[in-house]
Residue frames as a rotation matrix with the C-alpha (Angstrom) as fourth column:
MET 1
-0.065 -0.403 -0.913 34.93
0.365 0.842 -0.398 15.28
0.929 -0.359 0.092 -44.68
LYS 2
-0.940 -0.316 0.133 35.06
0.025 -0.449 -0.893 17.76
0.342 -0.836 0.429 -41.80
ILE 3
-0.320 0.910 0.263 31.28
-0.891 -0.384 0.244 18.06
0.323 -0.156 0.934 -41.83
ILE 4
0.397 0.413 -0.819 30.82
-0.212 0.910 0.356 14.28
0.893 0.032 0.449 -41.59
PHE 5
-0.462 -0.660 -0.593 33.35
0.501 0.357 -0.788 14.07
0.732 -0.661 0.165 -38.74
PHE 6
-0.897 0.176 0.406 31.62
-0.388 -0.754 -0.530 16.96
0.213 -0.633 0.744 -36.88
CYS 7
0.050 0.997 -0.066 28.17
-0.862 0.077 0.501 15.37
0.504 0.032 0.863 -37.32
SER 8
0.263 0.010 -0.965 29.38
0.155 0.986 0.053 11.97
0.952 -0.164 0.258 -36.11
VAL 9
-0.800 -0.549 -0.240 31.02
0.356 -0.113 -0.928 13.50
0.482 -0.828 0.285 -33.00
LEU 10
-0.668 0.625 0.404 27.83
-0.715 -0.689 -0.115 15.46
0.207 -0.366 0.907 -32.32
LEU 11
0.285 0.785 -0.550 25.76
-0.557 0.602 0.572 12.28
0.780 0.143 0.609 -32.66
VAL 12
-0.149 -0.439 -0.886 28.02
0.472 0.756 -0.454 10.38
0.869 -0.486 0.095 -30.25
VAL 13
-0.965 -0.224 0.139 27.87
0.015 -0.571 -0.821 13.20
0.263 -0.790 0.554 -27.68
CYS 14
-0.310 0.930 0.198 24.05
-0.891 -0.357 0.281 13.42
0.332 -0.089 0.939 -27.91
THR 15
0.358 0.404 -0.842 23.70
-0.182 0.915 0.361 9.64
0.916 0.024 0.401 -27.55
PHE 16
-0.482 -0.639 -0.599 26.11
0.513 0.348 -0.785 9.53
0.710 -0.686 0.160 -24.60
LYS 17
-0.891 0.168 0.423 24.32
-0.389 -0.761 -0.519 12.40
0.235 -0.626 0.743 -22.85
GLY 18
0.042 0.996 -0.078 20.95
-0.833 0.078 0.547 10.61
0.551 0.042 0.833 -23.16
ASN 19
0.413 0.070 -0.908 22.27
0.118 0.985 0.129 7.38
0.903 -0.160 0.399 -21.60
CYS 20
-0.606 -0.762 -0.227 23.93
0.366 -0.014 -0.930 8.98
0.706 -0.647 0.288 -18.55
GLN 21
0.190 0.711 0.676 20.91
-0.519 -0.512 0.684 9.55
0.833 -0.481 0.272 -16.37
LYS 22
-0.619 -0.395 0.679 21.11
-0.778 0.188 -0.599 8.76
0.109 -0.899 -0.423 -12.67
PRO 23
-0.618 0.427 -0.660 19.75
0.197 0.897 0.396 5.32
0.761 0.115 -0.638 -11.74
PHE 24
-0.244 0.658 -0.713 16.58
0.954 0.296 -0.053 5.26
0.176 -0.693 -0.699 -9.61
GLU 25
-0.999 -0.046 -0.009 15.95
0.047 -0.987 -0.154 8.96
-0.002 -0.154 0.988 -10.12
ILE 26
-0.240 0.966 -0.099 12.41
0.968 0.231 -0.093 9.61
-0.067 -0.118 -0.991 -8.87
ILE 27
-0.932 0.056 0.359 10.75
0.027 -0.974 0.223 12.74
0.363 0.217 0.906 -10.08
SER 28
-0.545 0.755 -0.364 7.86
0.720 0.199 -0.665 13.61
-0.430 -0.625 -0.652 -7.80
ASP 29
-0.921 0.314 0.231 5.15
-0.091 -0.750 0.656 15.27
0.379 0.583 0.719 -9.81
TYR 30
-0.256 0.846 -0.468 2.38
0.880 0.404 0.250 14.46
0.401 -0.348 -0.847 -7.35
LYS 31
-0.420 0.167 0.892 0.30
-0.089 -0.986 0.143 17.51
0.903 -0.019 0.429 -6.46
TYR 32
0.470 0.777 0.419 -1.62
-0.534 -0.127 0.836 16.07
0.702 -0.617 0.356 -3.52
LEU 33
0.767 -0.270 -0.582 0.93
0.536 0.768 0.351 13.82
0.352 -0.581 0.733 -1.86
ILE 34
0.809 -0.496 0.315 3.54
-0.583 -0.742 0.331 15.13
0.069 -0.452 -0.889 0.57
LYS 35
0.556 -0.709 -0.434 7.11
0.407 0.687 -0.602 13.89
0.725 0.158 0.670 0.20
VAL 36
0.964 -0.241 0.111 9.02
-0.201 -0.390 0.899 14.16
-0.173 -0.889 -0.424 3.46
ASP 37
0.500 -0.864 -0.062 12.77
0.476 0.334 -0.814 14.62
0.724 0.377 0.578 3.26
THR 38
0.355 -0.310 0.882 13.53
-0.601 -0.799 -0.039 16.17
0.716 -0.516 -0.470 6.66
PHE 39
0.989 -0.007 -0.146 14.68
0.106 0.718 0.688 13.03
0.100 -0.696 0.711 8.47
SER 40
0.449 -0.886 0.118 18.12
-0.768 -0.315 0.559 12.96
-0.458 -0.341 -0.821 10.07
THR 41
-0.114 -0.619 -0.777 20.89
-0.854 0.460 -0.241 10.79
0.507 0.636 -0.581 8.69
THR 42
-0.848 -0.179 0.499 20.37
-0.468 0.696 -0.545 8.37
-0.250 -0.695 -0.674 11.58
VAL 43
0.023 0.956 0.291 16.71
-0.372 0.279 -0.885 7.86
-0.928 -0.088 0.363 10.70
LYS 44
0.504 0.113 -0.856 17.49
-0.864 0.041 -0.503 7.49
-0.022 0.993 0.119 7.00
ASN 45
-0.563 -0.772 -0.296 20.06
-0.740 0.630 -0.234 4.81
0.367 0.087 -0.926 7.86
ILE 46
-0.632 0.426 0.647 17.46
-0.319 0.619 -0.718 2.99
-0.706 -0.660 -0.255 10.00
PHE 47
0.448 0.851 -0.273 14.97
-0.586 0.049 -0.809 3.07
-0.675 0.522 0.520 7.12
ASN 48
0.225 -0.442 -0.868 17.57
-0.907 0.230 -0.352 1.76
0.355 0.867 -0.349 4.66
GLU 49
-0.809 -0.564 0.164 18.76
-0.580 0.726 -0.369 -1.00
0.089 -0.394 -0.915 7.03
TYR 50
-0.289 0.793 0.536 15.17
-0.360 0.428 -0.829 -2.09
-0.887 -0.432 0.162 7.72
TYR 51
0.577 0.528 -0.623 14.35
-0.746 0.030 -0.666 -2.21
-0.333 0.849 0.411 4.03
LEU 52
-0.145 -0.734 -0.663 17.47
-0.843 0.443 -0.305 -4.28
0.518 0.515 -0.683 3.27
ASP 53
-0.831 -0.097 0.548 16.64
-0.456 0.683 -0.570 -6.59
-0.319 -0.724 -0.612 6.17
CYS 54
0.213 0.969 0.124 13.14
-0.532 0.221 -0.817 -7.08
-0.820 0.109 0.563 4.69
VAL 55
0.484 -0.093 -0.870 14.73
-0.844 0.213 -0.493 -8.09
0.231 0.973 0.025 1.39
HIS 56
-0.559 -0.793 -0.243 17.21
-0.670 0.605 -0.431 -10.51
0.488 -0.078 -0.869 3.06
GLN 57
-0.784 0.298 0.545 14.52
-0.315 0.565 -0.762 -12.05
-0.535 -0.769 -0.349 5.33
ASN 58
-0.894 0.432 0.117 12.14
0.307 0.402 0.863 -12.47
0.326 0.807 -0.492 2.32
TYR 59
-0.460 0.763 -0.454 9.44
0.354 -0.311 -0.882 -10.23
-0.814 -0.566 -0.127 3.82
PHE 60
0.049 0.396 -0.917 8.98
-0.782 -0.556 -0.282 -8.86
-0.621 0.731 0.282 0.33
HIS 61
0.005 0.043 0.999 8.06
0.331 0.943 -0.042 -11.27
-0.943 0.331 -0.010 -2.45
GLU 62
0.123 -0.040 0.992 9.08
0.980 0.160 -0.115 -10.95
-0.154 0.986 0.059 -6.11
GLY 63
-0.766 -0.545 0.342 10.28
0.593 -0.804 0.048 -7.40
0.249 0.239 0.939 -5.62
LEU 64
0.018 0.841 0.540 6.90
0.161 -0.535 0.829 -6.24
0.987 0.072 -0.145 -4.30
GLY 65
0.268 0.163 -0.949 6.43
0.945 0.147 0.292 -4.48
0.187 -0.976 -0.115 -0.99
VAL 66
0.056 -0.227 0.972 6.59
-0.055 -0.973 -0.224 -1.13
0.997 -0.041 -0.067 0.78
VAL 67
-0.645 -0.312 -0.697 7.31
0.675 0.196 -0.712 -0.13
0.358 -0.930 0.084 4.38
GLU 68
0.487 0.804 0.342 4.69
0.333 -0.533 0.778 1.38
0.808 -0.265 -0.527 6.65
VAL 69
-0.663 -0.726 -0.181 6.15
0.513 -0.264 -0.817 3.81
0.545 -0.635 0.547 9.21
VAL 70
0.604 0.797 0.010 4.12
0.491 -0.382 0.783 4.95
0.628 -0.468 -0.622 12.23
ILE 71
-0.582 -0.776 0.241 5.72
0.330 -0.497 -0.803 7.86
0.743 -0.388 0.545 14.07
TYR 72
0.596 0.792 0.132 4.51
0.141 -0.265 0.954 8.58
0.790 -0.550 -0.269 17.57
LYS 73
-0.479 -0.655 0.584 5.55
-0.534 -0.310 -0.786 9.58
0.696 -0.689 -0.201 21.11
ASP 74
-0.195 0.365 -0.910 5.02
0.559 0.804 0.202 7.29
0.806 -0.469 -0.361 24.06
SER 75
0.788 0.602 -0.131 3.94
0.427 -0.380 0.821 8.27
0.444 -0.702 -0.556 27.58
LEU 76
0.352 -0.759 -0.547 7.58
0.703 -0.171 0.690 9.09
-0.618 -0.628 0.473 28.43
HIS 77
0.815 0.104 -0.570 7.68
-0.223 -0.851 -0.475 11.53
-0.535 0.514 -0.670 25.47
ARG 78
-0.364 -0.903 0.228 10.23
-0.099 0.281 0.955 9.48
-0.926 0.325 -0.192 23.59
GLN 79
0.089 0.312 -0.946 10.10
-0.964 -0.211 -0.160 9.47
-0.249 0.926 0.282 19.77
LEU 80
-0.222 -0.094 0.971 9.20
-0.058 0.995 0.083 6.05
-0.973 -0.037 -0.226 18.37
PHE 81
-0.222 0.122 -0.967 9.24
-0.974 -0.075 0.214 4.71
-0.047 0.990 0.135 14.82
SER 82
0.002 0.294 0.956 7.31
-0.206 0.935 -0.287 1.52
-0.979 -0.196 0.063 14.11
LEU 83
-0.351 -0.227 -0.908 8.32
-0.924 -0.076 0.376 -0.03
-0.154 0.971 -0.183 10.77
THR 84
0.025 0.455 0.890 6.30
-0.112 0.886 -0.450 -2.84
-0.993 -0.088 0.073 9.15
ALA 85
-0.931 -0.322 -0.170 6.74
-0.228 0.153 0.961 -4.50
-0.283 0.934 -0.216 5.76
ILE 86
0.092 0.996 0.016 3.54
-0.367 0.049 -0.929 -4.53
-0.926 0.080 0.370 3.67
LEU 87
-0.821 -0.356 0.447 2.95
0.207 0.544 0.813 -6.79
-0.533 0.760 -0.373 0.68
ASP 88
-0.334 0.785 0.522 -0.63
0.939 0.232 0.253 -6.02
0.078 0.574 -0.815 -0.20
ASP 89
-0.557 0.150 0.817 -2.84
0.242 -0.911 0.333 -2.99
0.794 0.383 0.471 -0.68
ARG 90
0.061 0.568 -0.821 -4.03
0.973 0.151 0.177 -2.72
0.224 -0.809 -0.543 2.94
TYR 91
-0.852 -0.393 -0.344 -2.98
0.454 -0.883 -0.115 0.93
-0.259 -0.255 0.932 2.83
THR 92
-0.655 0.674 0.341 -6.37
0.020 -0.436 0.900 1.59
0.755 0.596 0.272 1.19
ASP 93
0.090 0.697 -0.711 -8.08
0.854 0.313 0.415 0.79
0.513 -0.645 -0.567 4.52
MET 94
0.739 0.031 -0.673 -6.42
0.454 -0.761 0.464 3.84
-0.498 -0.648 -0.576 6.11
PRO 95
0.454 -0.591 0.667 -4.57
0.778 -0.102 -0.620 5.82
0.434 0.801 0.413 3.44
THR 96
0.248 -0.479 -0.842 -1.93
0.552 -0.645 0.529 8.46
-0.796 -0.596 0.104 4.04
ASP 97
0.965 0.060 0.255 -0.86
0.247 -0.533 -0.809 11.42
0.087 0.844 -0.529 1.98
THR 98
0.568 -0.815 0.114 2.72
-0.800 -0.515 0.308 11.43
-0.192 -0.266 -0.945 3.29
TYR 99
0.950 -0.304 0.068 5.59
0.312 0.923 -0.225 9.33
0.006 0.235 0.972 2.01
PHE 100
0.397 -0.909 -0.124 9.39
-0.684 -0.384 0.620 9.11
-0.612 -0.161 -0.774 1.99
SER 101
0.994 -0.108 0.018 11.64
0.093 0.749 -0.656 7.48
0.057 0.653 0.755 -0.56
LEU 102
0.183 -0.983 0.022 15.26
-0.496 -0.073 0.865 6.38
-0.849 -0.169 -0.501 -0.65
GLY 103
-0.869 -0.421 -0.261 15.96
-0.414 0.325 0.850 5.70
-0.273 0.847 -0.457 -4.28
ASP 104
-0.466 0.718 -0.517 13.41
-0.396 0.353 0.847 3.06
0.791 0.600 0.120 -5.28
LYS 105
-0.702 0.213 -0.680 12.58
0.650 0.583 -0.488 2.20
0.292 -0.784 -0.547 -1.63
LEU 106
-0.331 0.705 0.627 9.18
-0.172 -0.699 0.694 3.55
0.928 0.122 0.352 -0.62
PHE 107
-0.822 0.056 -0.567 7.97
0.563 0.230 -0.794 4.32
0.086 -0.972 -0.220 2.92
LEU 108
0.019 0.895 0.446 4.41
0.310 -0.429 0.848 5.34
0.951 0.122 -0.286 3.81
ILE 109
-0.896 -0.445 0.016 4.40
0.172 -0.379 -0.909 7.71
0.410 -0.811 0.416 6.77
TYR 110
0.227 0.970 -0.085 1.62
0.420 -0.018 0.907 7.73
0.879 -0.242 -0.411 9.40
LYS 111
-0.507 -0.239 0.828 1.14
-0.641 -0.539 -0.547 9.56
0.577 -0.808 0.120 12.66
GLY 112
-0.189 0.392 -0.900 0.23
0.395 0.870 0.295 7.46
0.899 -0.300 -0.319 15.67
ASP 113
0.714 0.431 0.551 -1.20
-0.369 -0.437 0.820 7.83
0.595 -0.789 -0.153 19.17
THR 114
0.127 -0.717 0.685 0.77
-0.991 -0.112 0.067 6.98
0.029 -0.688 -0.725 22.32
GLN 115
0.372 0.074 0.925 0.13
-0.322 0.945 0.054 3.27
-0.871 -0.318 0.375 21.75
GLY 116
-0.700 -0.712 -0.055 1.44
-0.246 0.169 0.954 3.34
-0.670 0.682 -0.294 18.17
ILE 117
-0.096 0.766 0.636 -2.00
0.770 0.462 -0.440 2.95
-0.631 0.448 -0.634 16.57
LYS 118
-0.803 -0.239 0.546 -2.33
0.577 -0.543 0.610 4.85
0.151 0.805 0.574 13.30
LEU 119
-0.453 0.646 -0.614 -4.46
0.061 -0.665 -0.744 7.99
-0.890 -0.375 0.261 13.51
ASN 120
0.059 0.580 0.813 -7.25
0.937 0.248 -0.245 8.22
-0.343 0.776 -0.529 10.97
MET 121
-0.667 -0.353 -0.656 -6.53
0.120 -0.920 0.373 11.11
-0.736 0.170 0.656 8.64
THR 122
0.557 0.830 -0.017 -8.87
0.188 -0.146 -0.971 12.79
-0.809 0.538 -0.238 6.19
ILE 123
-0.620 -0.776 0.116 -7.36
0.195 -0.009 0.981 12.34
-0.760 0.631 0.157 2.74
SER 124
0.012 0.615 -0.789 -8.76
-0.731 -0.532 -0.426 13.90
-0.682 0.582 0.443 -0.41
GLU 125
0.749 0.376 0.545 -9.86
0.063 0.779 -0.624 11.72
-0.659 0.502 0.560 -3.30
PRO 126
0.840 -0.493 -0.224 -7.14
-0.354 -0.187 -0.916 13.10
0.410 0.849 -0.332 -5.64
ALA 127
-0.033 -0.878 0.477 -4.48
-0.999 0.019 -0.035 12.21
0.022 -0.478 -0.878 -3.03
ILE 128
0.188 0.171 0.967 -5.86
-0.360 0.928 -0.094 8.66
-0.914 -0.330 0.236 -2.75
ALA 129
0.980 0.173 0.094 -5.82
0.033 0.330 -0.943 8.35
-0.194 0.928 0.318 -6.56
GLU 130
0.484 -0.872 -0.077 -2.17
-0.719 -0.346 -0.604 9.56
0.500 0.347 -0.794 -6.64
LEU 131
-0.088 -0.491 0.867 -1.26
-0.887 0.435 0.156 7.13
-0.454 -0.755 -0.473 -3.85
LYS 132
0.572 0.371 0.731 -2.79
-0.044 0.904 -0.425 4.23
-0.819 0.211 0.534 -5.79
THR 133
0.953 -0.268 -0.141 -0.92
-0.174 -0.102 -0.979 5.32
0.248 0.958 -0.144 -8.93
MET 134
0.191 -0.940 0.282 2.37
-0.943 -0.256 -0.215 5.53
0.274 -0.225 -0.935 -7.00
LEU 135
-0.283 -0.288 0.915 1.91
-0.723 0.691 -0.006 2.10
-0.630 -0.663 -0.404 -5.44
GLU 136
0.800 0.576 -0.169 0.60
-0.523 0.531 -0.666 0.40
-0.294 0.621 0.726 -8.55
GLY 137
0.668 -0.542 -0.510 2.85
-0.121 0.597 -0.793 -2.57
0.734 0.591 0.333 -9.28
ARG 138
-0.403 -0.818 0.411 4.53
-0.593 -0.109 -0.798 -2.31
0.697 -0.565 -0.441 -5.85
THR 139
-0.635 0.265 0.726 1.94
-0.625 0.377 -0.684 -4.27
-0.455 -0.888 -0.073 -3.84
TYR 140
-0.916 0.402 0.014 -0.35
0.363 0.813 0.454 -7.23
0.171 0.421 -0.891 -4.32
ILE 141
-0.430 0.865 0.258 -4.10
-0.718 -0.501 0.483 -6.75
0.547 0.023 0.837 -4.60
ARG 142
-0.842 0.162 0.515 -6.01
-0.341 0.580 -0.740 -8.40
-0.419 -0.798 -0.433 -1.75
PRO 143
-0.713 0.692 -0.113 -8.85
0.315 0.460 0.830 -10.69
0.627 0.556 -0.546 -2.77
PRO 144
-0.169 0.731 0.661 -12.25
-0.658 -0.583 0.477 -9.67
0.734 -0.354 0.579 -1.45
LYS 145
-0.824 -0.090 0.560 -13.23
-0.533 0.462 -0.709 -11.08
-0.195 -0.882 -0.429 1.93
ARG 146
-0.349 0.718 -0.602 -15.59
-0.214 0.564 0.797 -14.03
0.912 0.407 -0.044 1.82
GLU 147
0.249 0.518 0.818 -18.01
-0.947 -0.048 0.319 -14.96
0.205 -0.854 0.479 4.55
LYS 148
-0.787 -0.523 -0.327 -17.04
-0.408 0.839 -0.360 -18.00
0.462 -0.150 -0.874 6.54
TRP 149
0.321 0.946 0.046 -19.59
-0.795 0.242 0.556 -20.61
0.515 -0.215 0.830 7.52
GLN 150
-0.738 -0.439 0.513 -19.57
-0.654 0.651 -0.385 -23.31
-0.165 -0.619 -0.768 10.14
GLU 151
0.122 0.767 -0.630 -21.35
-0.641 0.545 0.540 -26.62
0.758 0.338 0.559 9.65
PHE 152
-0.885 -0.347 0.310 -22.20
-0.460 0.554 -0.694 -28.92
0.069 -0.757 -0.650 12.53
TYR 153
-0.369 0.760 -0.535 -24.82
0.132 0.613 0.779 -31.43
0.920 0.216 -0.327 13.57
ASP 154
-0.153 0.401 0.903 -27.31
-0.916 -0.401 0.023 -30.93
0.371 -0.824 0.429 16.34
GLY 155
-0.584 -0.113 0.804 -28.41
-0.642 0.670 -0.372 -33.70
-0.497 -0.733 -0.464 18.71
THR 156
0.413 0.824 0.388 -31.01
-0.310 0.528 -0.791 -35.07
-0.857 0.206 0.473 16.27
GLY 157
-0.150 -0.577 0.803 -28.52
0.599 0.593 0.538 -35.49
-0.786 0.562 0.257 13.41
HIS 158
0.793 0.443 0.417 -29.65
0.603 -0.475 -0.641 -32.50
-0.085 0.760 -0.644 11.36
LYS 159
-0.306 -0.916 0.259 -26.95
0.945 -0.325 -0.034 -30.42
0.115 0.235 0.965 9.70
ILE 160
0.765 0.447 -0.464 -26.90
0.527 -0.849 0.050 -26.80
-0.371 -0.283 -0.884 10.87
ARG 161
-0.145 -0.790 0.595 -25.01
0.935 -0.305 -0.178 -24.09
0.323 0.531 0.784 9.03
ARG 162
0.841 0.398 -0.368 -24.31
0.500 -0.830 0.245 -20.66
-0.208 -0.390 -0.897 10.49
LYS 163
0.637 -0.595 0.491 -22.04
0.018 -0.624 -0.781 -17.72
0.771 0.506 -0.386 9.81
SER 164
0.028 -0.732 -0.681 -18.76
0.904 0.310 -0.296 -17.68
0.428 -0.607 0.670 11.73
GLY 165
0.839 0.187 -0.511 -18.12
0.451 -0.763 0.463 -15.02
-0.303 -0.619 -0.725 14.30
LYS 166
0.763 -0.595 0.251 -15.49
-0.259 -0.638 -0.725 -12.36
0.591 0.488 -0.642 13.84
SER 167
0.532 -0.690 -0.491 -11.98
0.846 0.462 0.267 -13.01
0.042 -0.557 0.829 14.94
PHE 168
0.961 -0.223 0.162 -9.80
-0.235 -0.970 0.058 -10.24
0.144 -0.094 -0.985 16.34
ASN 169
0.408 -0.900 -0.153 -6.06
0.843 0.436 -0.315 -10.15
0.350 0.000 0.937 15.99
TYR 170
0.976 -0.152 0.156 -4.12
-0.203 -0.898 0.391 -7.84
0.081 -0.414 -0.907 18.23
GLY 171
0.490 -0.867 0.092 -0.42
0.265 0.249 0.931 -7.29
-0.830 -0.432 0.352 18.77
ASN 172
0.041 -0.605 -0.795 2.46
-0.716 -0.573 0.399 -6.66
-0.697 0.553 -0.457 16.43
PRO 173
0.922 0.107 -0.373 2.89
-0.361 0.588 -0.724 -8.33
0.141 0.802 0.580 13.08
TRP 174
0.797 -0.597 0.090 5.86
0.473 0.710 0.523 -10.66
-0.376 -0.374 0.848 13.01
ASN 175
0.063 -0.825 0.561 8.03
0.951 -0.122 -0.286 -8.28
0.304 0.552 0.777 10.95
THR 176
0.789 0.243 0.564 7.40
0.117 -0.961 0.250 -5.04
0.603 -0.131 -0.787 12.89
VAL 177
-0.190 -0.852 -0.487 10.45
0.929 0.005 -0.371 -3.40
0.318 -0.523 0.791 14.45
ILE 178
0.885 0.451 0.114 10.02
0.368 -0.828 0.424 -0.46
0.285 -0.333 -0.899 16.84
TYR 179
-0.249 -0.956 0.154 12.89
0.706 -0.288 -0.647 2.01
0.663 -0.053 0.747 17.17
ILE 180
0.791 0.450 -0.415 12.84
0.606 -0.479 0.635 3.96
0.087 -0.754 -0.651 20.45
PHE 181
0.030 -0.778 0.628 14.89
0.413 -0.562 -0.716 7.17
0.910 0.281 0.304 20.47
ASP 182
0.356 -0.039 -0.934 16.34
0.926 -0.124 0.358 8.24
-0.130 -0.992 -0.008 23.81
SER 183
-0.003 -0.361 -0.932 18.10
-0.010 -0.932 0.362 11.16
-1.000 0.011 -0.001 22.10
PRO 184
0.559 0.321 -0.765 18.30
-0.684 -0.343 -0.644 12.29
-0.469 0.883 0.028 18.45
ASN 185
0.110 -0.604 -0.789 21.16
-0.855 0.348 -0.385 9.87
0.507 0.717 -0.478 17.66
LYS 186
-0.889 -0.402 0.219 20.77
-0.455 0.715 -0.531 7.22
0.057 -0.571 -0.819 20.38
TYR 187
0.149 0.978 -0.146 18.14
-0.965 0.176 0.195 4.53
0.217 0.112 0.970 20.05
HIS 188
-0.817 -0.276 0.507 17.29
-0.362 0.929 -0.078 0.92
-0.450 -0.247 -0.858 20.83
THR 189
-0.519 0.593 -0.615 14.94
-0.668 0.168 0.725 -1.53
0.533 0.788 0.309 19.14
LEU 190
-0.272 0.519 0.810 12.07
-0.538 0.616 -0.576 -3.82
-0.798 -0.592 0.111 20.03
LYS 191
-0.564 0.045 -0.825 11.62
-0.753 0.382 0.536 -6.83
0.339 0.923 -0.182 17.78
PRO 192
0.559 0.792 0.245 9.05
-0.829 0.526 0.191 -9.60
0.022 -0.310 0.950 17.90
LEU 193
-0.340 -0.685 0.644 10.31
-0.672 0.656 0.343 -13.05
-0.658 -0.316 -0.683 18.87
């Protein structure tokens, strides 16, 4: 009887121990990606608030999305953080090997020039493969670009078809927020209208 009681207690303890893992525990076993965890508490709070705002404003869809962070200094040597919500796999156009995570919230870190434009970094193929593995199921896959054609009629009534010209989009995306630090704990924001 004592042996049965001891075995049942041992079984309950082993089962309880297996179910008490921390939620959202991320174990980073990536060899080629760099996980940054040196941000101040103020910056971590900014990242968390921006992510939660993206969820509340429906910038992310069906639980998919990551945040792109461009860190740069302006001409006045102030530290700036430009945060943008990303839904698709546009990170493959200019990949990074640096990331930051707060629980299950993922932030891709880029360095930028004085205008906030991402600097092109040389990333190894294994790092790109790890980045794709890490972001698999977190972003949508963009469909391939198709050529656009224009059709119009000339003066004689003949139909003419030609390839459309390229369109250029400049400026901030509608969900980008720029945090400008005047001191390590004092900042203000720029948001698009």
